[in-house]
C-alpha positions, 0 to 999 in steps of 0.5 A: 496896173490896177487889180482885178477888184478895179476893173483890171483883166482877168482871164475866166479860167486861166489858173494864176487868175483864179489864185490871185482871185483867192479861188484857189489855195496856196501859200502867198509869200506875200501880196499888194495891190498889183501883184501876188507872190507864192510858193511854187508846187515844183520847186527847183531850188530850196526857195522858190517863188512865183511872181505874177501880176494881178492883171492877165498878161499871156506873157512877156512876149505879149507885154506890149507896152507894160513897161511900169507894170514890169519893172515894178514885177521886177523892183518887187523881184528883187525886194522878195529876194531881199525879204527871202534873204538872198539878196547877199548870196544871190538869186535867179529870177526867171521869165519863161515865154510861150510854149518853147521857153518853157512857160507852162502856165500862160499869165506872165510869172516871173520865178525867183529862186534861191538858196543853193548855187544856180548853175548855167546853162539851166536847162 
């Protein structure tokens, strides 16, 4: 899953592609060759981090055969939750998909939420 600097796909005008390319400021929590994690500007919990692949994928519905990328994202989310002190008490990982699923930025991203008791149903 190569990043934009390695010829990975980047969508012009995509907010999260611009963040991954460091064209827009954000509070970066963690970064590696393939992913970027940053704080959500509208947090829904005391800890609310967004995790994105650096390559553009519109949504989970469009991820198709990208099983390796999806596995890495989930593993990175697990590691971030531990790093942020959420693993012991618990945390939630959410992937909103398309408009009816609540996705507002059409670049695949995971919400990592914690620091409070999560309720069900979520909304």
